[in-house]
Biopython code that builds the backbone (N, CA, C, O; Angstrom):
import numpy as np
from Bio.PDB.StructureBuilder import StructureBuilder

atoms = [
    (1, "MET", "N", (-10.503, -90.876, -75.868)),
    (1, "MET", "CA", (-9.215, -90.463, -75.343)),
    (1, "MET", "C", (-9.086, -88.939, -75.436)),
    (1, "MET", "O", (-9.436, -88.335, -76.450)),
    (2, "MET", "N", (-8.593, -88.350, -74.393)),
    (2, "MET", "CA", (-8.475, -86.905, -74.338)),
    (2, "MET", "C", (-7.258, -86.423, -75.133)),
    (2, "MET", "O", (-6.197, -87.048, -75.114)),
    (3, "MET", "N", (-7.437, -85.304, -75.828)),
    (3, "MET", "CA", (-6.341, -84.712, -76.596)),
    (3, "MET", "C", (-5.281, -84.159, -75.660)),
    (3, "MET", "O", (-5.582, -83.762, -74.534)),
    (4, "ASP", "N", (-4.046, -84.132, -76.125)),
    (4, "ASP", "CA", (-3.004, -83.523, -75.303)),
    (4, "ASP", "C", (-3.081, -81.999, -75.396)),
    (4, "ASP", "O", (-3.752, -81.452, -76.271)),
    (5, "TYR", "N", (-2.391, -81.332, -74.489)),
    (5, "TYR", "CA", (-2.455, -79.875, -74.415)),
    (5, "TYR", "C", (-2.013, -79.213, -75.713)),
    (5, "TYR", "O", (-2.641, -78.258, -76.171)),
    (6, "GLU", "N", (-0.947, -79.709, -76.300)),
    (6, "GLU", "CA", (-0.438, -79.097, -77.528)),
    (6, "GLU", "C", (-1.481, -79.148, -78.644)),
    (6, "GLU", "O", (-1.696, -78.153, -79.336)),
    (7, "ALA", "N", (-2.125, -80.289, -78.820)),
    (7, "ALA", "CA", (-3.149, -80.427, -79.863)),
    (7, "ALA", "C", (-4.337, -79.510, -79.582)),
    (7, "ALA", "O", (-4.883, -78.902, -80.503)),
    (8, "GLN", "N", (-4.736, -79.407, -78.324)),
    (8, "GLN", "CA", (-5.853, -78.526, -77.969)),
    (8, "GLN", "C", (-5.507, -77.066, -78.249)),
    (8, "GLN", "O", (-6.345, -76.303, -78.729)),
    (9, "GLN", "N", (-4.286, -76.689, -77.951)),
    (9, "GLN", "CA", (-3.881, -75.308, -78.185)),
    (9, "GLN", "C", (-3.785, -75.006, -79.678)),
    (9, "GLN", "O", (-4.120, -73.902, -80.106)),
    (10, "GLN", "N", (-3.337, -75.964, -80.466)),
    (10, "GLN", "CA", (-3.292, -75.766, -81.918)),
    (10, "GLN", "C", (-4.708, -75.597, -82.475)),
    (10, "GLN", "O", (-4.931, -74.784, -83.372)),
    (11, "GLN", "N", (-5.655, -76.359, -81.949)),
    (11, "GLN", "CA", (-7.052, -76.203, -82.371)),
    (11, "GLN", "C", (-7.587, -74.823, -81.982)),
    (11, "GLN", "O", (-8.352, -74.214, -82.730)),
    (12, "GLU", "N", (-7.186, -74.345, -80.827)),
    (12, "GLU", "CA", (-7.598, -73.014, -80.374)),
    (12, "GLU", "C", (-7.083, -71.950, -81.347)),
    (12, "GLU", "O", (-7.823, -71.038, -81.714)),
    (13, "ILE", "N", (-5.841, -72.061, -81.758)),
    (13, "ILE", "CA", (-5.266, -71.117, -82.723)),
    (13, "ILE", "C", (-6.031, -71.176, -84.037)),
    (13, "ILE", "O", (-6.353, -70.136, -84.613)),
    (14, "GLU", "N", (-6.323, -72.369, -84.512)),
    (14, "GLU", "CA", (-7.071, -72.523, -85.768)),
    (14, "GLU", "C", (-8.456, -71.887, -85.663)),
    (14, "GLU", "O", (-8.926, -71.260, -86.612)),
    (15, "ALA", "N", (-9.104, -72.048, -84.518)),
    (15, "ALA", "CA", (-10.430, -71.449, -84.324)),
    (15, "ALA", "C", (-10.335, -69.922, -84.349)),
    (15, "ALA", "O", (-11.169, -69.260, -84.966)),
    (16, "LEU", "N", (-9.330, -69.367, -83.687)),
    (16, "LEU", "CA", (-9.155, -67.916, -83.681)),
    (16, "LEU", "C", (-8.827, -67.387, -85.073)),
    (16, "LEU", "O", (-9.280, -66.307, -85.452)),
    (17, "GLN", "N", (-8.042, -68.144, -85.832)),
    (17, "GLN", "CA", (-7.719, -67.735, -87.201)),
    (17, "GLN", "C", (-8.963, -67.741, -88.085)),
    (17, "GLN", "O", (-9.053, -66.960, -89.031)),
    (18, "ALA", "N", (-9.913, -68.609, -87.785)),
    (18, "ALA", "CA", (-11.162, -68.648, -88.546)),
    (18, "ALA", "C", (-12.083, -67.485, -88.166)),
    (18, "ALA", "O", (-12.883, -67.031, -88.983)),
    (19, "ILE", "N", (-11.971, -67.014, -86.942)),
    (19, "ILE", "CA", (-12.833, -65.939, -86.448)),
    (19, "ILE", "C", (-12.315, -64.560, -86.850)),
    (19, "ILE", "O", (-13.080, -63.716, -87.316)),
    (20, "TYR", "N", (-11.015, -64.334, -86.669)),
    (20, "TYR", "CA", (-10.427, -63.012, -86.890)),
    (20, "TYR", "C", (-9.741, -62.923, -88.244)),
    (20, "TYR", "O", (-9.230, -63.915, -88.764)),
    (21, "GLN", "N", (-9.738, -61.715, -88.807)),
    (21, "GLN", "CA", (-9.034, -61.477, -90.057)),
    (21, "GLN", "C", (-7.531, -61.443, -89.793)),
    (21, "GLN", "O", (-7.088, -61.277, -88.656)),
    (22, "GLU", "N", (-6.766, -61.603, -90.852)),
    (22, "GLU", "CA", (-5.313, -61.681, -90.731)),
    (22, "GLU", "C", (-4.707, -60.451, -90.050)),
    (22, "GLU", "O", (-3.755, -60.580, -89.281)),
    (23, "ASP", "N", (-5.250, -59.265, -90.324)),
    (23, "ASP", "CA", (-4.701, -58.050, -89.715)),
    (23, "ASP", "C", (-5.177, -57.841, -88.272)),
    (23, "ASP", "O", (-4.701, -56.928, -87.598)),
    (24, "GLU", "N", (-6.093, -58.658, -87.796)),
    (24, "GLU", "CA", (-6.593, -58.548, -86.422)),
    (24, "GLU", "C", (-5.899, -59.515, -85.465)),
    (24, "GLU", "O", (-5.847, -59.266, -84.260)),
    (25, "LEU", "N", (-5.374, -60.604, -85.991)),
    (25, "LEU", "CA", (-4.773, -61.647, -85.155)),
    (25, "LEU", "C", (-3.295, -61.771, -85.481)),
    (25, "LEU", "O", (-2.923, -62.029, -86.626)),
    (26, "GLU", "N", (-2.463, -61.588, -84.482)),
    (26, "GLU", "CA", (-1.017, -61.714, -84.657)),
    (26, "GLU", "C", (-0.521, -62.851, -83.770)),
    (26, "GLU", "O", (-0.677, -62.805, -82.550)),
    (27, "LEU", "N", (0.071, -63.858, -84.377)),
    (27, "LEU", "CA", (0.682, -64.941, -83.608)),
    (27, "LEU", "C", (2.088, -64.499, -83.229)),
    (27, "LEU", "O", (2.970, -64.413, -84.085)),
    (28, "ILE", "N", (2.293, -64.223, -81.968)),
    (28, "ILE", "CA", (3.607, -63.805, -81.495)),
    (28, "ILE", "C", (4.513, -65.024, -81.431)),
    (28, "ILE", "O", (5.663, -64.981, -81.868)),
    (29, "SER", "N", (3.986, -66.104, -80.886)),
    (29, "SER", "CA", (4.705, -67.378, -80.842)),
    (29, "SER", "C", (3.696, -68.506, -80.987)),
    (29, "SER", "O", (2.758, -68.618, -80.198)),
    (30, "ALA", "N", (3.893, -69.334, -81.994)),
    (30, "ALA", "CA", (2.994, -70.471, -82.214)),
    (30, "ALA", "C", (3.638, -71.771, -81.763)),
    (30, "ALA", "O", (3.110, -72.853, -82.020)),
    (31, "GLN", "N", (4.772, -71.668, -81.093)),
    (31, "GLN", "CA", (5.497, -72.855, -80.640)),
    (31, "GLN", "C", (5.052, -73.260, -79.239)),
    (31, "GLN", "O", (5.209, -72.497, -78.286)),
    (32, "TYR", "N", (4.499, -74.454, -79.120)),
    (32, "TYR", "CA", (4.143, -74.989, -77.812)),
    (32, "TYR", "C", (5.433, -75.236, -77.048)),
    (32, "TYR", "O", (6.383, -75.714, -77.667)),
    (33, "PRO", "N", (5.545, -74.958, -75.779)),
    (33, "PRO", "CA", (4.524, -74.545, -74.817)),
    (33, "PRO", "C", (4.473, -73.038, -74.576)),
    (33, "PRO", "O", (3.943, -72.604, -73.553)),
    (34, "GLU", "N", (5.000, -72.241, -75.478)),
    (34, "GLU", "CA", (5.034, -70.792, -75.264)),
    (34, "GLU", "C", (4.175, -70.065, -76.286)),
    (34, "GLU", "O", (4.643, -69.133, -76.941)),
    (35, "ILE", "N", (2.936, -70.478, -76.424)),
    (35, "ILE", "CA", (2.036, -69.876, -77.399)),
    (35, "ILE", "C", (1.523, -68.537, -76.863)),
    (35, "ILE", "O", (1.013, -68.445, -75.746)),
    (36, "SER", "N", (1.674, -67.515, -77.688)),
    (36, "SER", "CA", (1.135, -66.201, -77.331)),
    (36, "SER", "C", (0.646, -65.518, -78.598)),
    (36, "SER", "O", (1.178, -65.729, -79.688)),
    (37, "LEU", "N", (-0.371, -64.705, -78.428)),
    (37, "LEU", "CA", (-0.956, -64.028, -79.579)),
    (37, "LEU", "C", (-1.555, -62.705, -79.164)),
    (37, "LEU", "O", (-1.801, -62.453, -77.984)),
    (38, "ARG", "N", (-1.786, -61.865, -80.158)),
    (38, "ARG", "CA", (-2.363, -60.546, -79.939)),
    (38, "ARG", "C", (-3.587, -60.419, -80.837)),
    (38, "ARG", "O", (-3.526, -60.701, -82.033)),
    (39, "ILE", "N", (-4.692, -59.993, -80.248)),
    (39, "ILE", "CA", (-5.916, -59.725, -81.001)),
    (39, "ILE", "C", (-6.132, -58.217, -80.969)),
    (39, "ILE", "O", (-6.312, -57.626, -79.904)),
    (40, "LYS", "N", (-6.111, -57.605, -82.153)),
    (40, "LYS", "CA", (-6.244, -56.148, -82.268)),
    (40, "LYS", "C", (-7.715, -55.789, -82.442)),
    (40, "LYS", "O", (-8.400, -56.313, -83.320)),
    (41, "LEU", "N", (-8.179, -54.895, -81.596)),
    (41, "LEU", "CA", (-9.579, -54.475, -81.604)),
    (41, "LEU", "C", (-9.661, -52.997, -81.962)),
    (41, "LEU", "O", (-8.904, -52.181, -81.435)),
    (42, "ASN", "N", (-10.574, -52.659, -82.850)),
    (42, "ASN", "CA", (-10.732, -51.298, -83.347)),
    (42, "ASN", "C", (-12.163, -50.853, -83.077)),
    (42, "ASN", "O", (-13.102, -51.626, -83.266)),
    (43, "SER", "N", (-12.333, -49.621, -82.639)),
    (43, "SER", "CA", (-13.682, -49.131, -82.346)),
    (43, "SER", "C", (-14.497, -48.867, -83.604)),
    (43, "SER", "O", (-15.727, -48.878, -83.546)),
    (44, "GLY", "N", (-13.847, -48.629, -84.738)),
    (44, "GLY", "CA", (-14.551, -48.394, -85.995)),
    (44, "GLY", "C", (-15.079, -49.697, -86.577)),
    (44, "GLY", "O", (-14.653, -50.782, -86.182)),
    (45, "GLN", "N", (-15.996, -49.583, -87.504)),
    (45, "GLN", "CA", (-16.552, -50.763, -88.157)),
    (45, "GLN", "C", (-16.070, -50.828, -89.594)),
    (45, "GLN", "O", (-15.965, -49.801, -90.266)),
    (46, "ASP", "N", (-15.778, -52.020, -90.063)),
    (46, "ASP", "CA", (-15.389, -52.250, -91.453)),
    (46, "ASP", "C", (-14.225, -51.369, -91.887)),
    (46, "ASP", "O", (-14.219, -50.849, -93.003)),
    (47, "GLY", "N", (-13.230, -51.199, -90.999)),
    (47, "GLY", "CA", (-12.055, -50.414, -91.340)),
    (47, "GLY", "C", (-12.292, -48.917, -91.398)),
    (47, "GLY", "O", (-11.410, -48.166, -91.814)),
    (48, "GLU", "N", (-13.460, -48.477, -90.990)),
    (48, "GLU", "CA", (-13.843, -47.068, -91.022)),
    (48, "GLU", "C", (-13.051, -46.282, -89.980)),
    (48, "GLU", "O", (-13.002, -46.684, -88.817)),
    (49, "GLU", "N", (-12.437, -45.180, -90.372)),
    (49, "GLU", "CA", (-11.684, -44.321, -89.459)),
    (49, "GLU", "C", (-12.606, -43.219, -88.938)),
    (49, "GLU", "O", (-13.266, -42.539, -89.724)),
    (50, "LEU", "N", (-12.652, -43.044, -87.637)),
    (50, "LEU", "CA", (-13.495, -42.022, -87.020)),
    (50, "LEU", "C", (-12.623, -41.047, -86.238)),
    (50, "LEU", "O", (-11.497, -41.383, -85.870)),
    (51, "ASP", "N", (-13.132, -39.841, -85.980)),
    (51, "ASP", "CA", (-12.379, -38.869, -85.189)),
    (51, "ASP", "C", (-12.094, -39.395, -83.785)),
    (51, "ASP", "O", (-11.014, -39.169, -83.238)),
    (52, "ASN", "N", (-13.054, -40.089, -83.213)),
    (52, "ASN", "CA", (-12.895, -40.615, -81.857)),
    (52, "ASN", "C", (-12.504, -42.094, -81.869)),
    (52, "ASN", "O", (-12.755, -42.818, -80.906)),
    (53, "ASP", "N", (-11.897, -42.528, -82.952)),
    (53, "ASP", "CA", (-11.492, -43.921, -83.121)),
    (53, "ASP", "C", (-10.403, -44.286, -82.108)),
    (53, "ASP", "O", (-9.551, -43.458, -81.782)),
    (54, "PHE", "N", (-10.432, -45.490, -81.627)),
    (54, "PHE", "CA", (-9.362, -45.969, -80.758)),
    (54, "PHE", "C", (-9.103, -47.437, -81.041)),
    (54, "PHE", "O", (-9.954, -48.151, -81.572)),
    (55, "ARG", "N", (-7.915, -47.865, -80.675)),
    (55, "ARG", "CA", (-7.519, -49.260, -80.871)),
    (55, "ARG", "C", (-6.917, -49.783, -79.573)),
    (55, "ARG", "O", (-6.149, -49.093, -78.904)),
    (56, "VAL", "N", (-7.273, -50.990, -79.238)),
    (56, "VAL", "CA", (-6.659, -51.701, -78.125)),
    (56, "VAL", "C", (-6.338, -53.107, -78.616)),
    (56, "VAL", "O", (-6.801, -53.531, -79.675)),
    (57, "ALA", "N", (-5.551, -53.810, -77.844)),
    (57, "ALA", "CA", (-5.206, -55.175, -78.220)),
    (57, "ALA", "C", (-5.219, -56.056, -76.979)),
    (57, "ALA", "O", (-4.818, -55.637, -75.894)),
    (58, "LEU", "N", (-5.686, -57.278, -77.163)),
    (58, "LEU", "CA", (-5.614, -58.290, -76.114)),
    (58, "LEU", "C", (-4.362, -59.110, -76.356)),
    (58, "LEU", "O", (-4.180, -59.662, -77.442)),
    (59, "LEU", "N", (-3.510, -59.194, -75.368)),
    (59, "LEU", "CA", (-2.332, -60.045, -75.436)),
    (59, "LEU", "C", (-2.665, -61.298, -74.635)),
    (59, "LEU", "O", (-2.970, -61.218, -73.445)),
    (60, "ILE", "N", (-2.605, -62.450, -75.289)),
    (60, "ILE", "CA", (-3.009, -63.708, -74.664)),
    (60, "ILE", "C", (-1.827, -64.662, -74.668)),
    (60, "ILE", "O", (-1.233, -64.921, -75.714)),
    (61, "GLU", "N", (-1.488, -65.185, -73.496)),
    (61, "GLU", "CA", (-0.411, -66.155, -73.353)),
    (61, "GLU", "C", (-1.010, -67.439, -72.777)),
    (61, "GLU", "O", (-1.617, -67.432, -71.706)),
    (62, "LEU", "N", (-0.827, -68.531, -73.506)),
    (62, "LEU", "CA", (-1.390, -69.806, -73.062)),
    (62, "LEU", "C", (-0.367, -70.561, -72.226)),
    (62, "LEU", "O", (0.742, -70.812, -72.698)),
    (63, "PRO", "N", (-0.713, -70.932, -70.989)),
    (63, "PRO", "CA", (0.189, -71.760, -70.197)),
    (63, "PRO", "C", (0.276, -73.159, -70.802)),
    (63, "PRO", "O", (-0.611, -73.565, -71.552)),
    (64, "SER", "N", (1.319, -73.882, -70.489)),
    (64, "SER", "CA", (1.529, -75.202, -71.099)),
    (64, "SER", "C", (0.367, -76.154, -70.843)),
    (64, "SER", "O", (0.115, -77.040, -71.660)),
    (65, "ASN", "N", (-0.344, -75.996, -69.736)),
    (65, "ASN", "CA", (-1.457, -76.892, -69.421)),
    (65, "ASN", "C", (-2.831, -76.261, -69.684)),
    (65, "ASN", "O", (-3.829, -76.662, -69.085)),
    (66, "TYR", "N", (-2.874, -75.273, -70.584)),
    (66, "TYR", "CA", (-4.150, -74.731, -71.062)),
    (66, "TYR", "C", (-4.830, -75.813, -71.890)),
    (66, "TYR", "O", (-4.146, -76.437, -72.701)),
    (67, "PRO", "N", (-6.105, -76.078, -71.749)),
    (67, "PRO", "CA", (-7.176, -75.292, -71.148)),
    (67, "PRO", "C", (-7.500, -75.620, -69.694)),
    (67, "PRO", "O", (-8.468, -75.083, -69.155)),
    (68, "ASP", "N", (-6.730, -76.477, -69.046)),
    (68, "ASP", "CA", (-6.993, -76.752, -67.630)),
    (68, "ASP", "C", (-6.678, -75.541, -66.752)),
    (68, "ASP", "O", (-7.250, -75.386, -65.673)),
    (69, "VAL", "N", (-5.777, -74.695, -67.213)),
    (69, "VAL", "CA", (-5.408, -73.474, -66.505)),
    (69, "VAL", "C", (-5.735, -72.298, -67.424)),
    (69, "VAL", "O", (-5.464, -72.346, -68.624)),
    (70, "ILE", "N", (-6.314, -71.250, -66.858)),
    (70, "ILE", "CA", (-6.739, -70.112, -67.688)),
    (70, "ILE", "C", (-5.528, -69.396, -68.295)),
    (70, "ILE", "O", (-4.440, -69.407, -67.720)),
    (71, "PRO", "N", (-5.728, -68.772, -69.466)),
    (71, "PRO", "CA", (-4.631, -68.029, -70.091)),
    (71, "PRO", "C", (-4.372, -66.716, -69.356)),
    (71, "PRO", "O", (-5.230, -66.211, -68.633)),
    (72, "ARG", "N", (-3.188, -66.184, -69.555)),
    (72, "ARG", "CA", (-2.849, -64.865, -69.038)),
    (72, "ARG", "C", (-3.282, -63.864, -70.109)),
    (72, "ARG", "O", (-2.855, -63.962, -71.259)),
    (73, "ILE", "N", (-4.113, -62.919, -69.743)),
    (73, "ILE", "CA", (-4.648, -61.949, -70.699)),
    (73, "ILE", "C", (-4.348, -60.543, -70.189)),
    (73, "ILE", "O", (-4.612, -60.217, -69.032)),
    (74, "SER", "N", (-3.797, -59.725, -71.065)),
    (74, "SER", "CA", (-3.572, -58.323, -70.709)),
    (74, "SER", "C", (-4.090, -57.439, -71.835)),
    (74, "SER", "O", (-4.238, -57.879, -72.975)),
    (75, "LEU", "N", (-4.358, -56.204, -71.496)),
    (75, "LEU", "CA", (-4.917, -55.243, -72.444)),
    (75, "LEU", "C", (-3.853, -54.204, -72.763)),
    (75, "LEU", "O", (-3.276, -53.599, -71.860)),
    (76, "GLU", "N", (-3.596, -54.002, -74.047)),
    (76, "GLU", "CA", (-2.619, -53.009, -74.492)),
    (76, "GLU", "C", (-3.348, -51.848, -75.155)),
    (76, "GLU", "O", (-4.347, -52.054, -75.844)),
    (77, "GLY", "N", (-2.857, -50.638, -74.950)),
    (77, "GLY", "CA", (-3.405, -49.483, -75.641)),
    (77, "GLY", "C", (-4.519, -48.768, -74.901)),
    (77, "GLY", "O", (-4.967, -47.715, -75.353)),
    (78, "TYR", "N", (-4.979, -49.298, -73.787)),
    (78, "TYR", "CA", (-6.098, -48.660, -73.103)),
    (78, "TYR", "C", (-5.690, -47.336, -72.464)),
    (78, "TYR", "O", (-6.526, -46.448, -72.298)),
    (79, "ARG", "N", (-4.421, -47.195, -72.106)),
    (79, "ARG", "CA", (-3.979, -45.923, -71.514)),
    (79, "ARG", "C", (-4.099, -44.787, -72.530)),
    (79, "ARG", "O", (-4.507, -43.679, -72.181)),
    (80, "ARG", "N", (-3.742, -45.064, -73.793)),
    (80, "ARG", "CA", (-3.904, -44.050, -74.847)),
    (80, "ARG", "C", (-5.379, -43.688, -74.997)),
    (80, "ARG", "O", (-5.728, -42.520, -75.168)),
    (81, "TYR", "N", (-6.239, -44.704, -74.930)),
    (81, "TYR", "CA", (-7.683, -44.461, -75.039)),
    (81, "TYR", "C", (-8.164, -43.583, -73.882)),
    (81, "TYR", "O", (-8.896, -42.617, -74.097)),
    (82, "LEU", "N", (-7.752, -43.919, -72.656)),
    (82, "LEU", "CA", (-8.172, -43.134, -71.497)),
    (82, "LEU", "C", (-7.650, -41.704, -71.590)),
    (82, "LEU", "O", (-8.365, -40.759, -71.257)),
    (83, "GLN", "N", (-6.411, -41.543, -72.041)),
    (83, "GLN", "CA", (-5.835, -40.208, -72.201)),
    (83, "GLN", "C", (-6.616, -39.412, -73.241)),
    (83, "GLN", "O", (-6.902, -38.231, -73.043)),
    (84, "HIS", "N", (-6.957, -40.058, -74.342)),
    (84, "HIS", "CA", (-7.735, -39.408, -75.397)),
    (84, "HIS", "C", (-9.103, -38.975, -74.860)),
    (84, "HIS", "O", (-9.554, -37.863, -75.134)),
    (85, "ARG", "N", (-9.755, -39.841, -74.103)),
    (85, "ARG", "CA", (-11.078, -39.510, -73.541)),
    (85, "ARG", "C", (-10.964, -38.340, -72.566)),
    (85, "ARG", "O", (-11.817, -37.453, -72.556)),
    (86, "THR", "N", (-9.922, -38.337, -71.755)),
    (86, "THR", "CA", (-9.716, -37.252, -70.798)),
    (86, "THR", "C", (-9.497, -35.935, -71.534)),
    (86, "THR", "O", (-10.079, -34.914, -71.168)),
    (87, "ASN", "N", (-8.659, -35.955, -72.570)),
    (87, "ASN", "CA", (-8.395, -34.741, -73.350)),
    (87, "ASN", "C", (-9.655, -34.260, -74.056)),
    (87, "ASN", "O", (-9.911, -33.058, -74.113)),
    (88, "THR", "N", (-10.437, -35.177, -74.591)),
    (88, "THR", "CA", (-11.669, -34.826, -75.296)),
    (88, "THR", "C", (-12.663, -34.175, -74.344)),
    (88, "THR", "O", (-13.285, -33.170, -74.689)),
    (89, "LYS", "N", (-12.818, -34.740, -73.151)),
    (89, "LYS", "CA", (-13.759, -34.172, -72.176)),
    (89, "LYS", "C", (-13.285, -32.808, -71.690)),
    (89, "LYS", "O", (-14.106, -31.924, -71.443)),
    (90, "SER", "N", (-11.960, -32.620, -71.546)),
    (90, "SER", "CA", (-11.417, -31.329, -71.120)),
    (90, "SER", "C", (-11.717, -30.254, -72.150)),
    (90, "SER", "O", (-12.036, -29.120, -71.792)),
    (91, "CYS", "N", (-11.616, -30.600, -73.413)),
    (91, "CYS", "CA", (-11.877, -29.642, -74.496)),
    (91, "CYS", "C", (-13.357, -29.292, -74.586)),
    (91, "CYS", "O", (-13.707, -28.182, -74.989)),
    (92, "GLN", "N", (-14.224, -30.225, -74.216)),
    (92, "GLN", "CA", (-15.665, -29.995, -74.306)),
    (92, "GLN", "C", (-16.180, -29.178, -73.130)),
    (92, "GLN", "O", (-17.190, -28.483, -73.243)),
    (93, "GLY", "N", (-15.470, -29.266, -71.982)),
    (93, "GLY", "CA", (-15.929, -28.638, -70.751)),
    (93, "GLY", "C", (-15.803, -27.182, -70.800)),
    (93, "GLY", "O", (-16.148, -26.499, -69.836)),
]
sb = StructureBuilder()
sb.init_structure("model")
sb.init_model(0)
sb.init_chain("A")
sb.init_seg("    ")
for serial, (resi, resn, name, xyz) in enumerate(atoms, 1):
    if name == "N":
        sb.init_residue(resn, " ", resi, " ")
    sb.init_atom(name, np.array(xyz, "f"), 0.0, 1.0, " ", f" {name:<3s}", serial, name[0])
structure = sb.get_structure()
């Protein structure tokens, strides 16, 4: 028997919690059918801060019939990264 959408989405959250550390995964809403979360990505390794360090985040919203329908995914923070890269290249030129 196939699992219902809510159970599948709860398993998805549990899998992500096992993969990402607590400070990397933010559950914005864990209530079905409006599950949304943010995964924070850092260019540094092991919490290391670098001069050219940047951070972006994936915002993921699961539709009520996920996984039959793909999630809505957006990227946050990339504009700051692009601006930083542009400023860095201008200073080097």
